[in-house]
Structure formats: C-alpha cells, structure tokens
TIFI-848901 format. One record per residue (C-alpha): residue number from 1; residue in one letter; chain; y, z, x. Coordinates in nm, 4 decimals, m for minus. Layout:
// TIFI-848901
<rec><n>NUM</n><res>A</res><chain>A</chain><c2>Y</c2><c3>Z</c3><c1>X</c1></rec>
...
***
This chain:
// TIFI-848901
<rec><n>1</n><res>M</res><chain>A</chain><c2>0.0168</c2><c3>m0.0153</c3><c1>0.0206</c1></rec>
<rec><n>2</n><res>Q</res><chain>A</chain><c2>0.2901</c2><c3>m0.1367</c3><c1>0.1758</c1></rec>
<rec><n>3</n><res>C</res><chain>A</chain><c2>0.6310</c2><c3>0.1018</c3><c1>0.0945</c1></rec>
<rec><n>4</n><res>N</res><chain>A</chain><c2>1.0087</c2><c3>0.0854</c3><c1>0.1943</c1></rec>
<rec><n>5</n><res>S</res><chain>A</chain><c2>1.1756</c2><c3>0.3217</c3><c1>m0.0051</c1></rec>
<rec><n>6</n><res>S</res><chain>A</chain><c2>1.4999</c2><c3>0.2267</c3><c1>0.1312</c1></rec>
<rec><n>7</n><res>G</res><chain>A</chain><c2>1.5093</c2><c3>m0.1395</c3><c1>m0.0172</c1></rec>
<rec><n>8</n><res>W</res><chain>A</chain><c2>1.2566</c2><c3>m0.4175</c3><c1>m0.0659</c1></rec>
<rec><n>9</n><res>S</res><chain>A</chain><c2>0.9253</c2><c3>m0.4329</c3><c1>0.1687</c1></rec>
<rec><n>10</n><res>S</res><chain>A</chain><c2>0.9009</c2><c3>m0.7606</c3><c1>0.3286</c1></rec>
<rec><n>11</n><res>P</res><chain>A</chain><c2>0.7390</c2><c3>m1.0076</c3><c1>0.1257</c1></rec>
<rec><n>12</n><res>E</res><chain>A</chain><c2>0.6460</c2><c3>m1.1752</c3><c1>0.4060</c1></rec>
<rec><n>13</n><res>R</res><chain>A</chain><c2>0.4668</c2><c3>m0.8756</c3><c1>0.5598</c1></rec>
<rec><n>14</n><res>G</res><chain>A</chain><c2>0.2911</c2><c3>m0.8222</c3><c1>0.2190</c1></rec>
<rec><n>15</n><res>A</res><chain>A</chain><c2>0.1832</c2><c3>m1.1862</c3><c1>0.2023</c1></rec>
<rec><n>16</n><res>E</res><chain>A</chain><c2>m0.0407</c2><c3>m1.1183</c3><c1>0.5339</c1></rec>
<rec><n>17</n><res>F</res><chain>A</chain><c2>m0.2730</c2><c3>m0.9196</c3><c1>0.3352</c1></rec>
<rec><n>18</n><res>G</res><chain>A</chain><c2>m0.5350</c2><c3>m1.0191</c3><c1>0.0743</c1></rec>
<rec><n>19</n><res>I</res><chain>A</chain><c2>m0.4686</c2><c3>m0.7228</c3><c1>m0.1653</c1></rec>
<rec><n>20</n><res>V</res><chain>A</chain><c2>m0.1145</c2><c3>m0.5991</c3><c1>m0.1711</c1></rec>
<rec><n>21</n><res>S</res><chain>A</chain><c2>0.0161</c2><c3>m0.2949</c3><c1>m0.3919</c1></rec>
<rec><n>22</n><res>Y</res><chain>A</chain><c2>0.3349</c2><c3>m0.1549</c3><c1>m0.4676</c1></rec>
<rec><n>23</n><res>D</res><chain>A</chain><c2>0.4158</c2><c3>0.1789</c3><c1>m0.6244</c1></rec>
<rec><n>24</n><res>W</res><chain>A</chain><c2>0.7420</c2><c3>0.3602</c3><c1>m0.7620</c1></rec>
<rec><n>25</n><res>S</res><chain>A</chain><c2>0.8402</c2><c3>0.4521</c3><c1>m0.4270</c1></rec>
<rec><n>26</n><res>N</res><chain>A</chain><c2>0.9185</c2><c3>0.1070</c3><c1>m0.3487</c1></rec>
<rec><n>27</n><res>A</res><chain>A</chain><c2>1.3293</c2><c3>0.0521</c3><c1>m0.3175</c1></rec>
<rec><n>28</n><res>K</res><chain>A</chain><c2>1.3517</c2><c3>0.4103</c3><c1>m0.4509</c1></rec>
<rec><n>29</n><res>V</res><chain>A</chain><c2>1.7024</c2><c3>0.4285</c3><c1>m0.3261</c1></rec>
<rec><n>30</n><res>W</res><chain>A</chain><c2>1.8159</c2><c3>0.1139</c3><c1>m0.5357</c1></rec>
<rec><n>31</n><res>W</res><chain>A</chain><c2>1.6136</c2><c3>0.2110</c3><c1>m0.8895</c1></rec>
<rec><n>32</n><res>A</res><chain>A</chain><c2>1.6994</c2><c3>0.5570</c3><c1>m0.8778</c1></rec>
<rec><n>33</n><res>A</res><chain>A</chain><c2>2.0824</c2><c3>0.5017</c3><c1>m0.8570</c1></rec>
<rec><n>34</n><res>E</res><chain>A</chain><c2>2.0718</c2><c3>0.2912</c3><c1>m1.1608</c1></rec>
<rec><n>35</n><res>K</res><chain>A</chain><c2>2.1377</c2><c3>0.4207</c3><c1>m1.5219</c1></rec>
<rec><n>36</n><res>P</res><chain>A</chain><c2>1.8998</c2><c3>0.3731</c3><c1>m1.6700</c1></rec>
<rec><n>37</n><res>M</res><chain>A</chain><c2>1.6473</c2><c3>0.3524</c3><c1>m1.3874</c1></rec>
<rec><n>38</n><res>N</res><chain>A</chain><c2>1.4867</c2><c3>0.0186</c3><c1>m1.3327</c1></rec>
<rec><n>39</n><res>C</res><chain>A</chain><c2>1.1703</c2><c3>0.0600</c3><c1>m1.1400</c1></rec>
<rec><n>40</n><res>E</res><chain>A</chain><c2>0.9504</c2><c3>m0.1147</c3><c1>m1.3317</c1></rec>
<rec><n>41</n><res>E</res><chain>A</chain><c2>1.1916</c2><c3>m0.4511</c3><c1>m1.3388</c1></rec>
<rec><n>42</n><res>L</res><chain>A</chain><c2>1.2335</c2><c3>m0.4186</c3><c1>m0.9142</c1></rec>
<rec><n>43</n><res>L</res><chain>A</chain><c2>0.8546</c2><c3>m0.3446</c3><c1>m0.8991</c1></rec>
<rec><n>44</n><res>L</res><chain>A</chain><c2>0.7849</c2><c3>m0.6787</c3><c1>m1.0716</c1></rec>
<rec><n>45</n><res>Q</res><chain>A</chain><c2>1.0598</c2><c3>m0.8841</c3><c1>m0.8614</c1></rec>
<rec><n>46</n><res>Q</res><chain>A</chain><c2>0.8816</c2><c3>m0.7430</c3><c1>m0.5637</c1></rec>
<rec><n>47</n><res>A</res><chain>A</chain><c2>0.5230</c2><c3>m0.8412</c3><c1>m0.6537</c1></rec>
<rec><n>48</n><res>I</res><chain>A</chain><c2>0.6817</c2><c3>m1.1674</c3><c1>m0.7487</c1></rec>
<rec><n>49</n><res>E</res><chain>A</chain><c2>0.8657</c2><c3>m1.2327</c3><c1>m0.4047</c1></rec>
<rec><n>50</n><res>T</res><chain>A</chain><c2>0.5446</c2><c3>m1.1394</c3><c1>m0.2209</c1></rec>
<rec><n>51</n><res>K</res><chain>A</chain><c2>0.3191</c2><c3>m1.3795</c3><c1>m0.3960</c1></rec>
<rec><n>52</n><res>R</res><chain>A</chain><c2>0.6189</c2><c3>m1.6890</c3><c1>m0.3592</c1></rec>
<rec><n>53</n><res>A</res><chain>A</chain><c2>0.6081</c2><c3>m1.5686</c3><c1>0.0270</c1></rec>
<rec><n>54</n><res>A</res><chain>A</chain><c2>0.1904</c2><c3>m1.6019</c3><c1>0.0359</c1></rec>
<rec><n>55</n><res>R</res><chain>A</chain><c2>0.2475</c2><c3>m1.9359</c3><c1>m0.1373</c1></rec>
<rec><n>56</n><res>R</res><chain>A</chain><c2>0.4724</c2><c3>m2.0619</c3><c1>0.1367</c1></rec>
<rec><n>57</n><res>Q</res><chain>A</chain><c2>0.2203</c2><c3>m1.9489</c3><c1>0.3999</c1></rec>
<rec><n>58</n><res>G</res><chain>A</chain><c2>m0.0342</c2><c3>m2.1297</c3><c1>0.2162</c1></rec>
<rec><n>59</n><res>R</res><chain>A</chain><c2>m0.2389</c2><c3>m1.7953</c3><c1>0.1376</c1></rec>
<rec><n>60</n><res>R</res><chain>A</chain><c2>m0.3708</c2><c3>m1.6925</c3><c1>m0.1975</c1></rec>
<rec><n>61</n><res>I</res><chain>A</chain><c2>m0.3317</c2><c3>m1.3153</c3><c1>m0.2387</c1></rec>
<rec><n>62</n><res>H</res><chain>A</chain><c2>m0.3630</c2><c3>m1.0264</c3><c1>m0.4991</c1></rec>
<rec><n>63</n><res>V</res><chain>A</chain><c2>m0.0689</c2><c3>m0.8263</c3><c1>m0.5993</c1></rec>
<rec><n>64</n><res>F</res><chain>A</chain><c2>m0.0604</c2><c3>m0.5599</c3><c1>m0.8463</c1></rec>
<rec><n>65</n><res>V</res><chain>A</chain><c2>0.1736</c2><c3>m0.2368</c3><c1>m0.9067</c1></rec>
<rec><n>66</n><res>Y</res><chain>A</chain><c2>0.0410</c2><c3>0.0779</c3><c1>m0.9500</c1></rec>
<rec><n>67</n><res>R</res><chain>A</chain><c2>0.1615</c2><c3>0.2707</c3><c1>m1.2443</c1></rec>
<rec><n>68</n><res>N</res><chain>A</chain><c2>0.0611</c2><c3>0.6433</c3><c1>m1.2652</c1></rec>
<rec><n>69</n><res>I</res><chain>A</chain><c2>m0.2197</c2><c3>0.6963</c3><c1>m1.5615</c1></rec>
<rec><n>70</n><res>V</res><chain>A</chain><c2>m0.2040</c2><c3>1.0704</c3><c1>m1.5628</c1></rec>
<rec><n>71</n><res>K</res><chain>A</chain><c2>0.2044</c2><c3>1.1361</c3><c1>m1.5851</c1></rec>
<rec><n>72</n><res>A</res><chain>A</chain><c2>0.4523</c2><c3>0.9227</c3><c1>m1.7993</c1></rec>
<rec><n>73</n><res>L</res><chain>A</chain><c2>0.7165</c2><c3>0.8473</c3><c1>m1.5819</c1></rec>
<rec><n>74</n><res>P</res><chain>A</chain><c2>1.0621</c2><c3>0.7734</c3><c1>m1.7198</c1></rec>
<rec><n>75</n><res>W</res><chain>A</chain><c2>1.1588</c2><c3>0.5380</c3><c1>m1.4549</c1></rec>
<rec><n>76</n><res>F</res><chain>A</chain><c2>0.9295</c2><c3>0.2652</c3><c1>m1.5965</c1></rec>
<rec><n>77</n><res>S</res><chain>A</chain><c2>1.1085</c2><c3>0.1078</c3><c1>m1.8698</c1></rec>
<rec><n>78</n><res>T</res><chain>A</chain><c2>0.8189</c2><c3>0.0488</c3><c1>m2.1230</c1></rec>
<rec><n>79</n><res>V</res><chain>A</chain><c2>0.7286</c2><c3>0.4281</c3><c1>m2.0340</c1></rec>
<rec><n>80</n><res>R</res><chain>A</chain><c2>1.0930</c2><c3>0.5578</c3><c1>m2.1238</c1></rec>
<rec><n>81</n><res>E</res><chain>A</chain><c2>1.0758</c2><c3>0.3529</c3><c1>m2.4559</c1></rec>
<rec><n>82</n><res>K</res><chain>A</chain><c2>0.7575</c2><c3>0.5406</c3><c1>m2.5620</c1></rec>
<rec><n>83</n><res>L</res><chain>A</chain><c2>0.8762</c2><c3>0.8766</c3><c1>m2.4410</c1></rec>
<rec><n>84</n><res>N</res><chain>A</chain><c2>1.2157</c2><c3>0.8342</c3><c1>m2.6513</c1></rec>
<rec><n>85</n><res>D</res><chain>A</chain><c2>1.0406</c2><c3>0.6946</c3><c1>m2.9355</c1></rec>
<rec><n>86</n><res>P</res><chain>A</chain><c2>0.9883</c2><c3>0.9758</c3><c1>m3.2252</c1></rec>
<rec><n>87</n><res>A</res><chain>A</chain><c2>0.7119</c2><c3>0.7668</c3><c1>m3.3111</c1></rec>
<rec><n>88</n><res>Y</res><chain>A</chain><c2>0.5032</c2><c3>0.8512</c3><c1>m3.0041</c1></rec>
<rec><n>89</n><res>A</res><chain>A</chain><c2>0.6176</c2><c3>1.2516</c3><c1>m2.9840</c1></rec>
<rec><n>90</n><res>D</res><chain>A</chain><c2>0.2392</c2><c3>1.3505</c3><c1>m3.0310</c1></rec>
<rec><n>91</n><res>F</res><chain>A</chain><c2>0.1276</c2><c3>1.1189</c3><c1>m2.7468</c1></rec>
<rec><n>92</n><res>F</res><chain>A</chain><c2>0.2982</c2><c3>1.3360</c3><c1>m2.4631</c1></rec>
<rec><n>93</n><res>L</res><chain>A</chain><c2>0.2426</c2><c3>1.7121</c3><c1>m2.4151</c1></rec>
<rec><n>94</n><res>K</res><chain>A</chain><c2>0.5815</c2><c3>1.9075</c3><c1>m2.4214</c1></rec>
<rec><n>95</n><res>F</res><chain>A</chain><c2>0.6966</c2><c3>2.1533</c3><c1>m2.1384</c1></rec>
<rec><n>96</n><res>D</res><chain>A</chain><c2>0.9436</c2><c3>2.4631</c3><c1>m2.1966</c1></rec>
<rec><n>97</n><res>P</res><chain>A</chain><c2>1.2055</c2><c3>2.4127</c3><c1>m2.0098</c1></rec>
<rec><n>98</n><res>A</res><chain>A</chain><c2>1.2357</c2><c3>2.8141</c3><c1>m1.9918</c1></rec>
***
C-alpha cells in the first residue's frame, strides 16, 4: 500500500506494481482541510491517475481503494451521506460524548 500523506502518491511509482491499494491516509493534508472532507473523491482520482500511468507504461495493473468496513468514516462522502440521513440512524452505534 503506497501512501503519501502530504499529497499525491506518484502514479508512475504505483504503476510499477501489479496490485496497488490506496487508503484514507493518502493526500490527507489536502482532503482533511476541505469542508466537507473529500477523501473519497481524491482517492478515486489517485486510482485513476495510477491506472493511466500504467497504461502509458504499457502495463496492466489492478488498483483499489481500501475502505474500512468496521468503522463508518465520515470523510468518505457516501458514508457521511448515510451517517447524516435519519433513515439510517439505527444502522450505527452511537457513543455518549460525556
């Protein structure tokens, strides 16, 4: 799993591997500063750029985005949408802030 928390991971470097995984810590300095946070969108863009770099090198690789299945992380737009939707309120455990 390649990671650069201060910005994009090098798509060219990622293209050198057969399987590439990106997780939430990639480009964190950028997405964490956004309101609302856009981690999911940046991870998708990173994956697309890595696939493009591989094609330019004449390589076929697999790229995926790791998404935690245990915790509902609100920096993923699709997860935040569910967390904020009252129709899904009972899907998630609530923690007492006290």
